[in-house]
C-alpha positions as CSV (number, residue, x, y, z in Angstrom):
1,M,-71.2,-267.3,-15.9
2,Q,-73.4,-269.0,-18.3
3,I,-70.8,-270.8,-19.9
4,L,-69.5,-272.0,-16.4
5,K,-72.8,-273.1,-15.5
6,E,-73.2,-275.0,-18.5
7,L,-69.9,-277.0,-17.8
8,W,-71.1,-277.6,-14.1
9,T,-74.6,-278.8,-14.7
10,K,-73.6,-280.4,-18.2
11,D,-76.5,-278.7,-20.0
12,V,-75.6,-277.1,-23.4
13,G,-78.6,-274.5,-24.0
14,T,-78.3,-273.0,-27.4
15,P,-76.0,-273.8,-30.5
16,E,-74.3,-270.6,-30.2
17,V,-72.6,-271.3,-26.7
18,K,-71.9,-274.8,-27.9
19,N,-69.8,-273.0,-30.5
20,S,-68.0,-271.2,-27.6
21,Y,-66.8,-274.1,-26.3
22,Q,-65.8,-275.5,-29.8
23,Y,-63.7,-272.4,-30.4
24,V,-62.0,-272.7,-26.9
25,F,-61.1,-276.5,-28.1
26,E,-60.0,-275.9,-31.9
27,L,-57.9,-272.7,-30.5
28,R,-55.9,-275.1,-27.8
29,E,-55.4,-277.5,-30.5
30,K,-54.1,-275.0,-33.1
31,L,-51.8,-273.4,-30.3
32,E,-50.7,-277.1,-29.9
33,E,-49.9,-277.5,-33.3
34,T,-48.1,-274.2,-33.7
35,L,-45.8,-274.8,-30.5
36,E,-44.9,-278.2,-32.2
37,I,-43.9,-276.3,-35.7
38,A,-42.0,-273.9,-33.3
39,R,-40.3,-276.7,-31.5
40,E,-39.6,-278.5,-34.7
41,N,-37.9,-275.0,-36.0
42,L,-35.8,-274.5,-32.7
43,R,-34.3,-278.2,-33.2
44,K,-33.5,-277.8,-36.9
45,S,-31.7,-274.3,-35.7
46,Q,-29.9,-276.1,-32.9
47,D,-29.0,-279.0,-35.2
48,S,-27.3,-276.2,-37.6
49,G,-25.6,-274.5,-34.9
50,K,-24.0,-277.5,-33.5
51,H,-22.8,-278.7,-36.8
52,Y,-20.9,-275.5,-36.9
53,Y,-19.8,-275.8,-33.0
54,D,-18.7,-279.3,-33.5
55,R,-16.0,-278.4,-36.4
56,K,-14.0,-276.6,-33.3
57,A,-14.7,-279.6,-30.9
58,V,-11.8,-280.4,-29.2
59,N,-10.6,-284.5,-29.6
60,R,-11.8,-285.4,-26.3
61,K,-13.5,-289.1,-26.1
62,F,-15.0,-290.5,-22.7
63,T,-16.5,-293.7,-22.1
64,P,-19.3,-294.3,-19.5
65,G,-17.7,-294.6,-16.0
66,N,-15.4,-291.8,-16.5
67,K,-14.8,-288.9,-14.0
68,V,-14.8,-285.6,-15.9
69,L,-14.6,-281.8,-15.0
70,I,-17.4,-279.5,-16.2
71,L,-16.6,-276.0,-17.3
72,L,-19.6,-274.6,-15.2
73,P,-20.1,-270.7,-13.9
74,T,-18.6,-269.7,-10.5
75,D,-21.2,-269.6,-7.5
76,H,-20.5,-265.8,-6.9
77,N,-20.2,-264.6,-10.5
78,K,-22.2,-266.2,-13.6
79,L,-19.6,-264.5,-15.7
80,L,-16.7,-266.4,-14.6
81,M,-16.2,-269.8,-15.3
82,Q,-14.3,-272.5,-13.4
83,W,-13.7,-276.2,-13.7
84,K,-16.1,-278.3,-11.2
85,G,-15.9,-281.9,-10.2
86,P,-15.5,-284.8,-10.7
87,Y,-18.5,-285.9,-11.9
88,E,-19.3,-289.3,-13.8
89,V,-19.9,-289.9,-17.6
90,E,-23.5,-292.1,-17.8
91,A,-23.7,-292.3,-21.4
92,V,-22.4,-291.3,-24.8
93,V,-25.3,-289.1,-26.7
94,G,-23.5,-288.2,-29.7
95,I,-20.0,-287.8,-31.2
96,N,-19.1,-284.9,-29.3
97,D,-21.9,-284.8,-26.5
98,Y,-22.1,-286.7,-23.4
99,K,-24.7,-287.2,-20.7
100,V,-23.1,-286.7,-17.3
101,N,-24.6,-287.3,-13.7
102,V,-24.4,-283.9,-12.3
103,G,-25.6,-284.3,-8.2
104,K,-29.0,-285.8,-8.7
105,K,-29.9,-285.3,-12.0
106,S,-28.1,-286.0,-15.5
107,K,-27.4,-283.2,-18.0
108,I,-25.8,-283.1,-21.4
109,Y,-22.5,-281.7,-22.2
110,H,-20.6,-280.8,-25.0
111,A,-16.9,-282.3,-25.3
112,N,-15.5,-278.8,-25.0
113,L,-16.9,-278.3,-21.6
114,L,-15.3,-281.3,-20.6
115,K,-11.9,-282.6,-19.5
116,L,-11.0,-286.0,-18.3
117,Y,-10.3,-286.2,-14.3
118,V,-7.2,-288.1,-13.2
119,E,-6.8,-288.9,-9.4
120,R,-3.0,-289.2,-8.8
121,P,-2.4,-291.1,-5.2
122,P,0.1,-289.6,-3.1
123,E,2.1,-292.7,-3.3
124,A,2.6,-292.6,-6.9
125,V,4.8,-289.6,-6.9
126,Q,8.2,-290.3,-7.4
127,V,11.6,-288.5,-8.2
128,A,13.2,-289.8,-11.3
129,A,16.9,-289.5,-11.3
130,S,19.4,-289.6,-14.3
131,V,21.9,-292.0,-13.9
132,E,25.0,-292.6,-16.5
133,E,27.2,-295.7,-16.9
134,P,30.9,-294.3,-16.4
135,A,32.7,-294.2,-20.2
136,K,35.2,-297.1,-20.6
137,L,38.7,-295.9,-20.7
138,D,39.4,-297.5,-24.1
139,E,36.8,-295.3,-25.8
140,F,39.3,-292.4,-25.2
141,D,42.4,-293.9,-26.3
142,G,43.6,-294.8,-22.6
143,E,43.3,-291.4,-21.4
144,E,43.0,-290.9,-17.7
145,L,39.6,-289.9,-16.5
146,L,39.2,-287.4,-13.5
147,E,35.6,-288.5,-11.6
148,L,34.1,-285.3,-10.2
149,G,30.9,-287.2,-8.4
150,D,27.4,-285.9,-7.9
151,L,26.6,-282.4,-8.2
152,Y,23.5,-282.9,-6.6
153,K,22.9,-284.3,-3.0
154,K,19.6,-285.2,-1.1
155,E,20.5,-282.1,0.9
156,G,20.7,-279.9,-1.9
157,V,23.0,-278.2,-4.7
158,D,26.5,-279.1,-2.9
159,D,29.9,-278.1,-4.2
160,V,31.5,-280.7,-6.6
161,K,33.2,-283.8,-5.0
162,L,36.9,-283.9,-6.1
163,G,39.7,-286.7,-5.7
164,P,41.7,-286.6,-2.2
165,D,44.7,-286.5,-4.3
166,L,44.2,-282.9,-5.6
167,T,45.4,-280.1,-3.4
168,E,43.1,-277.6,-1.6
169,D,44.5,-274.9,-4.5
170,Q,43.6,-277.0,-7.2
171,Q,40.2,-278.0,-5.8
172,K,39.1,-274.4,-5.8
173,G,40.5,-274.0,-9.3
174,L,38.7,-276.6,-10.6
175,L,35.5,-275.1,-8.8
176,L,35.7,-271.7,-10.2
177,E,36.7,-273.0,-13.6
178,N,33.1,-272.7,-15.0
179,V,33.1,-268.9,-13.6
180,T,36.9,-268.0,-14.5
181,K,35.3,-265.7,-17.9
182,I,32.8,-263.9,-15.9
183,L,35.5,-263.3,-13.2
184,N,38.2,-262.0,-15.3
185,A,36.0,-260.7,-17.9
186,P,37.0,-256.8,-18.7
187,H,34.3,-254.0,-18.8
188,P,32.3,-254.3,-21.9
189,E,32.6,-251.4,-23.9
190,T,30.1,-251.9,-26.9
191,K,26.6,-253.4,-26.8
192,K,27.7,-256.6,-28.9
193,Q,30.3,-257.0,-25.4
194,V,27.4,-256.3,-23.0
195,R,25.2,-259.2,-25.0
196,S,28.1,-261.5,-24.6
197,F,28.7,-260.9,-20.7
198,L,25.2,-261.2,-20.1
199,G,24.9,-264.4,-21.9
200,L,27.6,-265.9,-20.1
201,A,26.2,-265.0,-16.6
202,G,22.8,-266.3,-17.9
203,Y,24.2,-269.4,-17.6
204,Y,24.3,-269.1,-13.5
205,R,20.9,-267.3,-13.2
206,E,19.3,-270.2,-11.9
207,F,21.5,-269.4,-8.5
208,I,21.6,-265.9,-8.7
209,P,18.3,-264.2,-6.9
210,N,16.9,-261.4,-9.1
211,F,19.0,-261.7,-12.0
212,A,16.5,-259.9,-14.2
213,A,16.6,-256.8,-11.8
214,I,20.4,-257.1,-11.3
215,T,21.3,-256.8,-14.6
216,A,18.7,-254.4,-15.9
217,P,21.1,-251.4,-16.0
218,L,23.3,-253.6,-18.4
219,S,20.3,-255.1,-20.3
220,D,18.9,-251.5,-20.7
221,M,22.2,-250.3,-22.7
222,T,21.5,-253.2,-25.4
223,R,18.2,-251.7,-26.6
224,K,17.5,-250.5,-30.0
225,G,18.5,-246.8,-30.3
226,C,21.0,-246.9,-27.5
227,P,24.4,-245.9,-28.7
228,N,26.7,-249.0,-29.8
229,R,29.5,-247.2,-27.3
230,I,28.6,-247.8,-23.8
231,L,28.3,-244.5,-21.6
232,W,29.7,-246.6,-18.3
233,G,28.1,-245.0,-15.3
234,P,27.4,-246.1,-11.6
235,A,24.4,-248.0,-12.1
236,Q,26.2,-250.2,-14.6
237,E,29.0,-250.4,-12.7
238,K,27.0,-251.7,-9.6
239,A,25.5,-254.3,-11.7
240,Y,28.4,-255.6,-13.3
241,Q,30.0,-255.8,-9.8
242,T,27.6,-257.4,-8.2
243,V,27.2,-260.0,-11.0
244,R,31.0,-260.9,-10.9
245,D,30.5,-261.2,-6.8
246,L,27.2,-263.4,-6.9
247,M,29.2,-265.7,-9.3
248,S,31.9,-266.3,-7.0
249,R,29.7,-267.5,-3.9
250,D,28.3,-270.9,-3.5
251,P,24.7,-271.9,-4.3
252,V,22.2,-272.0,-1.5
253,L,19.4,-273.5,-3.4
254,R,17.8,-276.9,-2.2
255,L,16.7,-279.8,-4.5
256,P,12.5,-279.5,-4.7
257,D,11.2,-282.6,-2.9
258,T,7.6,-283.0,-4.5
259,A,6.4,-285.0,-0.9
260,K,6.7,-281.9,0.7
261,E,4.3,-278.7,0.2
262,F,5.6,-275.9,-1.9
263,I,5.5,-272.3,-0.6
264,L,5.3,-269.5,-3.5
265,R,5.9,-265.9,-2.3
266,T,5.7,-262.9,-4.7
267,D,5.7,-259.2,-4.5
268,A,5.7,-256.4,-7.0
269,S,7.4,-253.2,-7.1
270,D,7.1,-250.0,-9.7
271,E,10.0,-251.7,-11.8
272,G,9.6,-255.5,-11.6
273,I,8.1,-258.4,-9.8
274,G,9.5,-261.4,-8.4
275,A,8.9,-265.1,-7.0
276,M,10.5,-267.4,-4.8
277,L,9.5,-270.9,-4.5
278,M,10.3,-272.4,-1.0
279,Q,10.2,-275.5,0.9
280,E,10.3,-276.2,4.7
281,H,13.7,-278.1,5.8
282,G,14.1,-278.6,9.5
283,G,11.0,-276.6,10.4
284,K,11.8,-273.4,8.5
285,P,11.4,-272.4,5.0
286,F,14.1,-272.8,2.3
287,P,14.8,-271.2,-0.9
288,V,14.2,-273.8,-4.2
289,S,14.4,-271.6,-6.9
290,Y,14.3,-267.6,-7.7
291,A,12.7,-265.7,-10.5
292,S,12.4,-262.3,-11.2
293,K,11.0,-260.1,-14.3
294,K,11.7,-256.6,-15.2
295,L,8.3,-254.7,-16.0
296,S,7.6,-253.4,-19.6
297,G,6.4,-250.0,-20.3
298,A,2.7,-251.0,-20.2
299,E,2.9,-253.0,-17.1
300,K,4.7,-250.0,-15.2
301,N,1.2,-248.3,-15.6
302,Y,-0.8,-250.9,-14.0
303,S,-2.4,-250.2,-10.7
304,T,-1.1,-251.7,-7.6
305,M,-3.5,-254.1,-7.3
306,E,-3.2,-255.6,-11.0
307,K,0.9,-255.3,-10.5
308,E,0.6,-257.9,-7.3
309,C,-1.9,-259.8,-8.9
310,L,0.5,-260.1,-12.3
311,A,3.2,-260.8,-10.0
312,I,1.5,-264.2,-8.7
313,V,0.3,-265.1,-12.1
314,W,3.8,-264.7,-13.6
315,G,5.6,-266.6,-10.6
316,I,2.7,-269.6,-10.8
317,K,3.6,-269.8,-14.5
318,K,7.6,-269.7,-14.2
319,F,7.0,-272.9,-11.2
320,E,4.0,-274.4,-13.3
321,L,6.1,-277.7,-13.4
322,Y,6.4,-278.1,-9.5
323,L,2.8,-276.6,-8.7
324,Q,0.6,-278.1,-11.2
325,G,-1.7,-280.8,-9.7
326,V,-0.6,-280.3,-6.1
327,K,-1.6,-278.2,-3.2
328,F,0.5,-275.4,-2.5
329,V,0.3,-272.1,-0.2
330,L,1.1,-268.9,-1.6
331,Q,2.0,-266.1,0.5
332,T,1.8,-262.5,-0.2
333,D,1.8,-259.0,1.5
334,H,-0.8,-257.5,-0.3
335,K,-4.0,-258.2,1.8
336,P,-6.7,-257.8,-0.9
337,L,-5.3,-260.4,-3.0
338,T,-6.4,-263.0,-0.2
339,Y,-9.7,-262.7,-1.3
340,L,-9.1,-263.9,-5.0
341,N,-11.3,-266.7,-5.1
342,S,-14.2,-264.9,-3.4
343,A,-14.1,-261.4,-4.4
344,K,-16.0,-259.7,-7.8
345,F,-13.8,-257.8,-9.5
346,V,-14.6,-255.4,-12.3
347,N,-11.2,-255.3,-14.0
348,N,-11.5,-257.7,-17.3
349,R,-7.5,-258.3,-16.6
350,I,-7.9,-259.4,-13.0
351,M,-11.0,-261.3,-13.9
352,R,-9.1,-263.4,-16.8
353,W,-6.2,-263.8,-14.4
354,V,-8.6,-265.4,-11.5
355,M,-10.0,-267.6,-14.2
356,Y,-6.4,-269.1,-14.9
357,L,-5.3,-269.2,-10.8
358,Q,-8.7,-271.6,-10.3
359,N,-6.7,-274.4,-12.5
360,F,-4.4,-274.6,-9.2
361,D,-5.1,-276.0,-5.8
362,M,-3.5,-273.3,-3.7
363,R,-4.1,-271.6,-0.1
364,V,-3.7,-267.8,0.1
365,E,-2.1,-266.6,3.1
366,S,-1.3,-263.1,3.9
367,I,2.0,-262.1,5.7
368,K,3.7,-258.9,6.9
369,G,5.8,-257.0,4.5
370,S,8.8,-257.5,6.9
371,D,8.3,-261.4,6.2
372,N,8.6,-261.2,2.5
373,V,12.1,-260.6,2.4
374,G,13.0,-263.2,-0.4
375,A,10.4,-261.9,-2.8
376,D,10.5,-258.3,-2.0
377,F,14.3,-258.0,-2.6
378,L,13.8,-259.6,-6.0
379,S,11.1,-257.1,-7.1
380,R,12.9,-254.0,-5.4
381,V,16.9,-254.5,-5.5
382,F,17.4,-252.2,-8.6
383,E,15.0,-249.3,-7.6
């Protein structure tokens, strides 16, 4: 109280009290000097750590005015990261550091946390076509050439157009020429013959829904440790006849139209996962491409949630060429997966998958299991 009184009245009584003031002021000065030394040591440590971190810096260069995405924690879980933005680069601070305007304030970010944001206008999306000039007859010693026409049309994958001079039987013969080896192939008897048959059939896997699942009984016989002489059973016979039958049917796939929204349906079973890429034609969804995968031994031990999420991640990776950078709809009959972007997952595996899915602009929709016939068939047909 005596010190406060003297400070208020500015009346210093004894030298001892004055020394108390001086002690407080000197202590404050020493603390400020110590704080400055601590800051200097911190800067040196940061520079040392930054030098090591810069050695692993990605080769990304930005200029003021560029729009970038920043890898930041998510709003619902600080342990998860996602790309947010776009934000504008204000200045180049160092070789790998940039000052970025984030909202109403500016912060410095390392190049590893930034990537360039490129906005693609809808009118810039075009479909490229490959056009080849017809070969000259003199290059083939005057041999007569038969023009088969275009295999792909605007409406979709259609039959090859043949000359009108050919009879109906001749046209059918040419159309089935590519699948004759499969249709007329004898039953494989050894592992090598099975691999050969699957190699021929694999050429048409783009047009066969659930190719991997259908041929699973055959591919299982080619594993290491299986006898070289095939033990043919009902499952193998069914797979063999199914492939032969599908080879004789006309493909029903449609060509992808980048101007339309893509629909991806996925499903998982105890034995495999399936995905079907679709687009609406005439107001109805129509398949663009199929994909299927047989689960490995470890994947079969996944929980139902993990299998369904695996089907989504695998399906998006399979059709990433069509889905990257565009908005699309993800349809699944597993309702908990509709909360992928908002739920908090304890499972590390699912958390990694969720981080990968954040790279895509998708809308998750829940559909009935009875409506998910395509993807469901792809994953369960061989059970």
